[in-house]
KEKE-3310 file (N, C-alpha, C; in steps of 0.2 Angstrom, whole numbers, plus 5000, padded with zeros to 4 digits):
npx = (4923:4938:4955:4965:4960:4955:4966:4970:4960:4960:4976:4972:4968:4975:4986:4979:4974:4986:4991:4980:4981:4996:5005:5005:5004:5022:5023:5012:5004:4990:4983:4974:4973:4971:4972:4975:4973:4974:4979:4978:4979:4972:4972:4967:4962:4962:4962:4966:4961:4954:4956:4949:4956:4954:4964:4965:4977:4986:5001:5011:5023:5030:5032:5039:5040:5033:5016:5007:4994:4982:4970:4964:4952:4945:4940:4934:4932:4922:4927:4933:4921:4909:4900:4893:4888:4887:4886:4894:4908:4919:4920:4931:4939:4954:4964:4979:4989:5003:5013:5029:5042:5056:5069:5081:5073:5066:5075:5086:5098:5112:5109:5116:5124:5134:5127:5116:5102:5096:5085:5072:5056:5043:5025:5010:4994:4984:4971:4956:4942:4934:4922:4919:4916:4924:4930:4929:4940:4944:4954:4963:4979:4992:5006:5025:5040:5058:5066:5075:5080:5086:5100:5092:5090:5076:5064:5070:5065:5068:5061:5060:5049:5037:5025:5007:4992:4977:4962:4947:4937:4924:4914:4903:4904:4901:4893:4901:4905:4922:4927:4936:4953:4970:4987:5002:5013:5024:5036:5040:5051:5051:5051:5049:5050:5053:5059:5065:5071:5077:5078:5077:5065:5053:5055:5050:5054:5046:5039:5036:5043:5040:5045:5040:5037:5035:5017:5014:5004:4988:4970:4964:4970:4982:4999:5007:5017:5033:5030:5034:5032:5030:5029:5029:5033:5033:5034:5027:5027:5016:5012:5016:5017:5002:4999:4997:5003:5019:5019:5008:4999:5001:5007:5010:5018:5016:5020:5016:5023:5020:5021:5017:5004:4996:5000:4999:5005:5013:5016:5007:4995:4985:4985:4991:5002:5004:5007:5008:5006:5000:4992:4993:4986:4990:4982:4987:4984)
npy = (5070:5060:5067:5061:5056:5067:5076:5065:5069:5082:5082:5075:5080:5092:5088:5082:5094:5099:5092:5096:5108:5111:5115:5110:5093:5086:5076:5060:5046:5032:5021:5003:4988:4971:4959:4940:4927:4913:4909:4919:4925:4929:4934:4926:4917:4901:4896:4895:4909:4914:4929:4943:4957:4975:4986:5003:5015:5030:5041:5055:5068:5084:5102:5101:5088:5072:5067:5051:5039:5028:5017:4999:4987:4976:4958:4946:4928:4918:4911:4920:4926:4941:4943:4936:4920:4923:4918:4924:4933:4945:4962:4972:4991:4998:5015:5022:5036:5048:5060:5068:5077:5083:5091:5095:5100:5111:5118:5121:5116:5103:5088:5073:5060:5047:5031:5037:5049:5060:5067:5067:5071:5066:5063:5059:5047:5033:5022:5013:5002:4988:4976:4960:4947:4946:4958:4971:4982:4999:5007:5021:5031:5042:5046:5049:5057:5057:5053:5043:5045:5033:5030:5023:5013:5017:5020:5022:5023:5024:5027:5032:5032:5041:5032:5036:5030:5022:5012:5006:4993:4983:4968:4956:4944:4945:4956:4968:4984:4991:5004:5019:5020:5023:5019:5015:5028:5023:5015:5016:5007:5007:5003:5007:5003:5001:4993:4993:4978:4969:4953:4951:4951:4964:4969:4970:4976:4978:4982:4984:4985:4984:4985:4987:4992:4986:4993:4993:4991:4983:4986:4978:4974:4965:4960:4969:4963:4964:4968:4962:4967:4963:4965:4960:4962:4953:4960:4960:4973:4967:4977:4982:4971:4967:4976:4990:5007:5007:5002:5000:4990:4979:4961:4949:4940:4941:4942:4941:4943:4942:4945:4942:4952:4965:4967:4958:4943:4929:4918:4916:4918:4911:4910:4923:4927:4927:4921:4924:4918:4927:4930:4945:4959:4973:4989:5003:5022)
npz = (5087:5088:5093:5086:5074:5068:5067:5057:5045:5041:5039:5027:5020:5018:5013:4999:4992:4991:4980:4969:4968:4965:4949:4935:4929:4924:4918:4919:4926:4922:4929:4927:4937:4937:4949:4955:4966:4976:4987:5000:5017:5032:5047:5062:5054:5048:5035:5018:5007:4994:4982:4971:4965:4961:4956:4956:4951:4953:4946:4948:4940:4947:4947:4957:4965:4967:4965:4972:4969:4976:4974:4980:4979:4987:4985:4990:4994:5002:5012:5017:5026:5023:5036:5052:5049:5036:5017:5008:5003:5011:5009:5003:5004:5001:5002:4996:4999:4994:4994:4988:4991:4980:4987:4981:4968:4976:4983:4971:4975:4972:4979:4979:4981:4982:4979:4979:4971:4974:4987:4997:5006:5014:5013:5018:5017:5024:5020:5025:5024:5026:5025:5035:5044:5058:5061:5053:5047:5049:5046:5051:5044:5047:5039:5037:5033:5029:5012:5002:4985:4974:4962:4950:4934:4929:4945:4961:4975:4994:5010:5027:5037:5049:5058:5060:5068:5069:5074:5073:5077:5073:5078:5072:5077:5090:5091:5096:5097:5097:5103:5092:5091:5097:5090:5098:5091:5077:5069:5050:5039:5021:5004:4985:4970:4952:4939:4924:4913:4900:4891:4880:4877:4884:4899:4918:4933:4948:4963:4983:5000:5015:5031:5047:5063:5080:5087:5096:5114:5108:5102:5111:5121:5119:5115:5102:5087:5076:5057:5043:5025:5010:4992:4977:4958:4943:4926:4911:4894:4884:4874:4862:4856:4851:4847:4851:4859:4867:4885:4888:4889:4900:4906:4919:4936:4952:4968:4985:5002:5019:5033:5051:5050:5049:5061:5073:5080:5073:5080:5086:5082:5071:5054:5053:5044:5028:5012:4997:4980:4962:4950:4936:4929:4918:4912:4906:4904)
capx = (4930:4944:4960:4970:4953:4951:4974:4971:4956:4967:4981:4972:4963:4981:4989:4977:4974:4992:4992:4978:4986:5000:5006:5003:5010:5026:5022:5009:5005:4986:4983:4968:4974:4967:4975:4971:4975:4970:4982:4979:4979:4970:4972:4962:4957:4971:4962:4969:4957:4954:4954:4950:4960:4955:4967:4966:4982:4990:5009:5012:5028:5027:5039:5044:5041:5029:5013:5007:4987:4980:4965:4961:4945:4948:4934:4936:4931:4916:4930:4933:4913:4906:4896:4893:4883:4887:4891:4898:4914:4920:4924:4937:4944:4962:4967:4983:4992:5010:5017:5035:5045:5062:5071:5084:5070:5065:5080:5090:5103:5113:5110:5118:5130:5134:5119:5110:5102:5092:5084:5063:5051:5036:5020:5004:4990:4979:4963:4952:4937:4934:4916:4919:4913:4925:4935:4927:4942:4941:4961:4968:4985:4995:5014:5028:5046:5063:5065:5081:5080:5091:5099:5095:5085:5068:5066:5068:5064:5068:5061:5060:5043:5034:5015:5001:4987:4973:4957:4938:4933:4916:4915:4899:4899:4898:4890:4904:4909:4928:4928:4942:4960:4977:4990:5007:5018:5030:5041:5042:5055:5048:5056:5046:5054:5052:5065:5066:5074:5075:5079:5074:5056:5055:5051:5050:5053:5041:5037:5037:5044:5038:5045:5035:5040:5028:5013:5011:4997:4983:4964:4962:4976:4987:5004:5008:5023:5035:5027:5037:5028:5034:5026:5036:5030:5038:5029:5030:5023:5013:5008:5020:5013:4995:4999:4997:5010:5024:5021:4998:4995:5007:5003:5013:5015:5016:5022:5017:5026:5017:5023:5014:5001:4992:5004:4998:5012:5011:5018:4999:4988:4983:4985:4994:5009:5002:5013:5002:5007:4997:4994:4992:4986:4988:4981:4992:4982)
capy = (5066:5060:5070:5058:5056:5074:5072:5063:5071:5087:5081:5071:5086:5098:5084:5083:5102:5100:5089:5099:5116:5110:5115:5104:5088:5088:5067:5054:5039:5032:5013:4999:4981:4964:4953:4936:4924:4909:4908:4925:4924:4934:4933:4922:4913:4897:4894:4898:4913:4917:4934:4947:4964:4978:4995:5012:5021:5035:5044:5062:5072:5091:5106:5100:5081:5068:5062:5044:5039:5020:5012:4996:4985:4967:4953:4939:4921:4914:4908:4926:4929:4947:4944:4930:4916:4925:4914:4930:4937:4951:4967:4979:4996:5002:5020:5025:5042:5048:5065:5065:5082:5084:5095:5098:5103:5116:5123:5121:5112:5095:5083:5066:5059:5038:5030:5043:5054:5065:5067:5070:5073:5062:5064:5054:5043:5025:5023:5006:5001:4983:4974:4955:4946:4947:4964:4977:4987:5004:5011:5028:5031:5048:5045:5057:5056:5058:5048:5043:5043:5031:5032:5017:5014:5018:5022:5016:5028:5022:5032:5031:5036:5040:5031:5038:5024:5021:5009:5007:4987:4978:4961:4953:4940:4946:4964:4971:4988:4998:5014:5022:5015:5024:5012:5019:5032:5018:5017:5010:5008:5006:5003:5006:5002:5000:4994:4991:4976:4966:4948:4951:4954:4968:4967:4978:4971:4982:4981:4989:4983:4988:4985:4990:4991:4986:4997:4993:4986:4983:4988:4974:4973:4961:4963:4967:4960:4970:4967:4962:4963:4961:4962:4961:4959:4955:4962:4959:4975:4965:4984:4982:4962:4968:4983:4999:5011:5005:5005:5001:4984:4972:4956:4947:4936:4944:4937:4944:4938:4947:4941:4946:4954:4971:4968:4951:4939:4924:4913:4915:4920:4908:4916:4931:4926:4926:4918:4922:4920:4929:4931:4952:4961:4980:4994:5011:5026)
capz = (5083:5092:5090:5081:5066:5064:5063:5050:5040:5039:5035:5021:5015:5014:5006:4993:4990:4988:4974:4965:4965:4960:4944:4928:4928:4921:4916:4923:4923:4930:4926:4930:4935:4940:4954:4957:4969:4980:4995:5003:5024:5037:5053:5064:5049:5048:5029:5011:5005:4986:4982:4966:4968:4957:4957:4950:4951:4947:4949:4943:4942:4945:4950:4966:4966:4965:4970:4971:4974:4973:4977:4979:4979:4987:4986:4997:4995:5004:5018:5023:5026:5026:5042:5056:5045:5027:5012:5003:5005:5012:5004:5006:4999:5003:4999:5000:4995:4995:4990:4990:4989:4981:4989:4976:4965:4980:4984:4967:4976:4972:4985:4974:4984:4979:4973:4980:4967:4978:4994:4999:5011:5009:5018:5015:5022:5020:5023:5021:5025:5028:5028:5037:5052:5064:5062:5049:5049:5047:5047:5046:5048:5044:5040:5036:5035:5025:5010:4998:4978:4972:4955:4946:4930:4931:4950:4969:4982:5001:5014:5033:5042:5055:5057:5066:5067:5073:5071:5076:5074:5074:5076:5071:5081:5097:5091:5099:5095:5100:5101:5089:5097:5093:5091:5099:5086:5074:5060:5044:5035:5015:4998:4981:4962:4945:4937:4916:4909:4894:4890:4872:4879:4887:4908:4922:4942:4953:4968:4987:5003:5020:5036:5052:5070:5083:5087:5106:5115:5103:5104:5116:5124:5120:5110:5095:5083:5069:5053:5034:5021:5004:4987:4971:4953:4935:4921:4901:4892:4877:4872:4852:4852:4853:4843:4854:4860:4874:4891:4888:4894:4904:4912:4925:4941:4958:4973:4992:5009:5025:5041:5058:5047:5055:5071:5073:5081:5069:5085:5092:5080:5068:5045:5054:5040:5022:5007:4991:4975:4960:4942:4938:4920:4917:4906:4907:4900)
cpx = (4934:4948:4961:4964:4954:4960:4972:4968:4959:4972:4981:4970:4970:4985:4986:4975:4984:4995:4988:4981:4992:5000:5004:5008:5016:5027:5017:5007:4997:4986:4978:4972:4970:4973:4970:4975:4972:4973:4983:4976:4974:4972:4967:4959:4962:4967:4965:4961:4958:4952:4954:4952:4957:4958:4965:4972:4985:4997:5008:5021:5027:5033:5043:5043:5035:5023:5009:5001:4986:4975:4963:4954:4947:4940:4937:4930:4926:4922:4933:4926:4913:4903:4895:4888:4882:4888:4892:4905:4915:4922:4927:4939:4948:4965:4975:4988:4999:5011:5022:5040:5051:5063:5078:5080:5068:5069:5086:5097:5104:5113:5113:5122:5128:5130:5115:5108:5097:5087:5077:5062:5046:5029:5012:5000:4988:4973:4962:4945:4935:4925:4916:4916:4916:4930:4934:4930:4939:4949:4961:4972:4987:5003:5019:5036:5050:5062:5072:5078:5086:5092:5101:5091:5079:5069:5067:5071:5066:5066:5059:5055:5040:5026:5011:4994:4983:4966:4951:4934:4927:4915:4908:4895:4896:4894:4894:4910:4917:4929:4937:4948:4966:4982:4997:5009:5023:5033:5040:5050:5054:5052:5050:5050:5049:5056:5065:5071:5072:5080:5077:5066:5058:5049:5053:5051:5053:5040:5036:5040:5043:5041:5044:5037:5034:5026:5011:5006:4992:4976:4962:4966:4981:4994:5004:5015:5026:5034:5032:5031:5031:5029:5027:5033:5035:5033:5032:5025:5023:5013:5011:5017:5005:4992:4997:5004:5012:5020:5011:4997:5001:5004:5011:5014:5018:5017:5021:5017:5023:5018:5020:5007:4996:4996:5003:5003:5009:5012:5011:4994:4988:4982:4988:5002:5006:5008:5009:5006:5001:4995:4990:4991:4987:4988:4983:4987:4984)
cpy = (5067:5063:5067:5058:5063:5076:5073:5067:5077:5087:5078:5076:5092:5095:5084:5089:5103:5098:5093:5104:5116:5113:5110:5101:5088:5079:5064:5049:5035:5024:5010:4992:4977:4960:4947:4930:4919:4907:4915:4921:4930:4931:4931:4919:4909:4891:4897:4902:4914:4924:4938:4952:4969:4985:4999:5015:5025:5039:5048:5066:5079:5093:5104:5094:5077:5066:5053:5044:5031:5019:5004:4992:4979:4966:4947:4935:4920:4911:4914:4930:4937:4947:4937:4926:4919:4918:4918:4931:4941:4954:4973:4984:4999:5008:5020:5031:5045:5054:5069:5073:5083:5089:5098:5102:5112:5121:5125:5121:5104:5092:5077:5067:5050:5036:5035:5050:5060:5064:5070:5073:5071:5062:5061:5052:5037:5026:5016:5007:4993:4980:4965:4955:4946:4953:4970:4984:4994:5008:5016:5027:5039:5047:5052:5054:5058:5051:5050:5042:5042:5030:5025:5016:5012:5020:5015:5021:5021:5027:5027:5034:5033:5037:5034:5035:5023:5016:5009:4999:4985:4972:4957:4947:4939:4952:4966:4977:4991:5003:5014:5023:5019:5021:5018:5020:5026:5020:5012:5011:5005:5009:5005:5007:4999:5001:4990:4986:4973:4959:4946:4950:4961:4970:4970:4973:4977:4979:4986:4984:4986:4983:4989:4988:4990:4991:4998:4990:4989:4987:4983:4972:4967:4965:4963:4966:4967:4966:4967:4961:4967:4961:4966:4959:4958:4955:4961:4966:4970:4971:4981:4975:4962:4975:4992:5000:5008:5008:5004:4995:4980:4966:4953:4942:4941:4939:4942:4938:4946:4942:4947:4954:4958:4970:4961:4946:4934:4917:4910:4915:4916:4912:4923:4930:4923:4926:4916:4926:4923:4930:4943:4951:4969:4986:5003:5016:5034)
cpz = (5087:5088:5085:5074:5065:5063:5055:5044:5037:5036:5028:5016:5013:5008:4999:4989:4987:4982:4970:4964:4963:4955:4939:4930:4924:4915:4921:4920:4927:4923:4931:4930:4942:4944:4956:4963:4974:4986:4998:5010:5027:5044:5058:5059:5048:5039:5024:5009:4999:4984:4975:4970:4962:4957:4954:4954:4947:4949:4946:4946:4942:4948:4953:4971:4962:4969:4966:4974:4970:4977:4975:4981:4981:4988:4987:4993:5001:5015:5021:5021:5027:5033:5044:5050:5037:5025:5006:5005:5005:5008:5005:5001:5001:5000:5000:4995:4996:4992:4994:4987:4988:4983:4985:4973:4970:4982:4979:4969:4973:4978:4983:4979:4984:4976:4973:4975:4969:4984:4993:5005:5009:5015:5015:5021:5018:5025:5021:5026:5022:5028:5027:5044:5056:5067:5061:5050:5046:5051:5046:5049:5043:5045:5037:5038:5027:5019:5005:4990:4975:4965:4952:4940:4933:4939:4956:4973:4992:5006:5022:5037:5047:5054:5063:5064:5071:5070:5074:5073:5076:5074:5078:5073:5088:5096:5094:5094:5099:5098:5097:5094:5093:5096:5095:5091:5083:5069:5058:5040:5027:5009:4992:4974:4957:4942:4932:4916:4904:4893:4883:4872:4885:4896:4913:4929:4945:4959:4975:4993:5012:5027:5043:5060:5075:5084:5096:5108:5109:5106:5112:5119:5126:5116:5104:5091:5079:5062:5045:5030:5012:4998:4980:4963:4947:4931:4917:4899:4886:4873:4865:4851:4849:4848:4844:4857:4866:4881:4891:4890:4895:4907:4914:4932:4947:4964:4981:4998:5013:5029:5046:5054:5051:5060:5073:5073:5076:5074:5086:5090:5070:5059:5047:5048:5034:5016:5000:4984:4969:4954:4940:4929:4923:4912:4909:4902:4902)
residu = (MET:PRO:ARG:LEU:ALA:ARG:SER:THR:VAL:ALA:LEU:ALA:ILE:ILE:ALA:MET:SER:ALA:ALA:CYS:THR:ALA:GLN:ALA:ALA:ASP:TRP:SER:ASP:THR:SER:LEU:SER:TYR:ARG:TYR:GLY:THR:LYS:PHE:ALA:GLU:PRO:TYR:ASN:ASP:GLN:ASP:ILE:THR:LYS:THR:ILE:VAL:ASN:LEU:SER:HIS:VAL:SER:GLY:TYR:LYS:TYR:GLY:LYS:ASN:PHE:PHE:SER:VAL:ASP:LEU:LEU:MET:SER:SER:GLU:LEU:ASP:PRO:SER:ALA:ALA:GLY:SER:ASN:SER:GLY:ALA:HIS:GLU:ALA:TYR:VAL:VAL:TYR:ARG:ASN:THR:LEU:ASP:LEU:GLY:LYS:ILE:THR:GLY:ASN:ASN:TYR:ALA:PHE:GLY:PRO:VAL:ARG:GLY:LEU:GLY:ALA:THR:VAL:GLY:PHE:ASP:TYR:ASN:SER:LYS:THR:ASP:ALA:GLY:TYR:ASN:SER:LYS:LYS:ARG:MET:VAL:VAL:ALA:GLY:PRO:THR:LEU:MET:LEU:ASP:VAL:PRO:GLY:PHE:LEU:ASP:VAL:SER:LEU:LEU:ALA:LEU:TRP:GLU:SER:ASN:ALA:PRO:TYR:ASN:SER:TYR:THR:ASN:GLN:ALA:THR:PRO:ARG:TYR:ALA:TYR:LYS:THR:HIS:ALA:MET:LEU:THR:GLY:ALA:TRP:GLY:ILE:PRO:PHE:ASN:VAL:GLY:ILE:PRO:LEU:SER:PHE:GLU:GLY:TYR:ALA:ASN:PHE:ILE:THR:ALA:LYS:GLY:THR:ASN:GLU:PHE:GLY:GLY:GLY:THR:ALA:PRO:GLU:THR:ASN:ILE:ASP:MET:GLN:ILE:MET:TYR:ASP:ILE:SER:GLU:ALA:VAL:GLY:THR:PRO:LYS:ASN:THR:PHE:LYS:ILE:GLY:VAL:GLU:TYR:GLN:TYR:TRP:LYS:ASN:LYS:PHE:GLY:ASN:PRO:ASP:ARG:THR:VAL:PRO:GLY:ALA:THR:ALA:LYS:THR:PRO:MET:VAL:ARG:ALA:GLU:TYR:HIS:PHE)
# end
């Protein structure tokens, strides 16, 4: 197994072990969600792609910080085919795990200043597997870096993370497999938020924004470009309207803007920038 792949697996095990061995959660929220859009984009594909996305997410707080775990199951229309000559769409699983240690909780000190209520350290990983005609992504990525926790209603966390990423694609048009390739270590400035507000009905503004530097030469010898990936939604808590406890059912609209997707420069690669409106529904338990 390549060294980076071994490191990815090792850190994933460490992170998951830390989550499992931590004391019982002080609070937690687990949800199932459904998203649907008709304007998804994929690099080297100049057509609008319809996708259905089912997600399982869990976030919890414990004595020294918080955990976040998310699994997306993405199902594409036939315009993003599952293999060369296929009439069925691609399927993808994308997993994200983050553990943020709150330095104030660990040390007993107060690190608040200005709009910042606390300091943290975040580690985690991304993992994906996709069956499609042209690339068949097998992404493995470890992340680590400092986090600022801002003092807002709900939460707003901003992190500066180092990314160690690799992939091992397979092209079913040419039957060409590429050995696992490690990109240059690069950086991501990322923010994640969930901010409630009320305009006569209970709403929340939620999402994330990733600003990722270029990751050097790709596995085919080409240059990469910096990425901007912003995904945000306005959600309406309909729980009380349907006779269930608060924060059980939510519906809303979502929008994703992803420039230079996966580091592919949109000036030369069709489909490398996505502008995707979606509808979204969530069940929390």
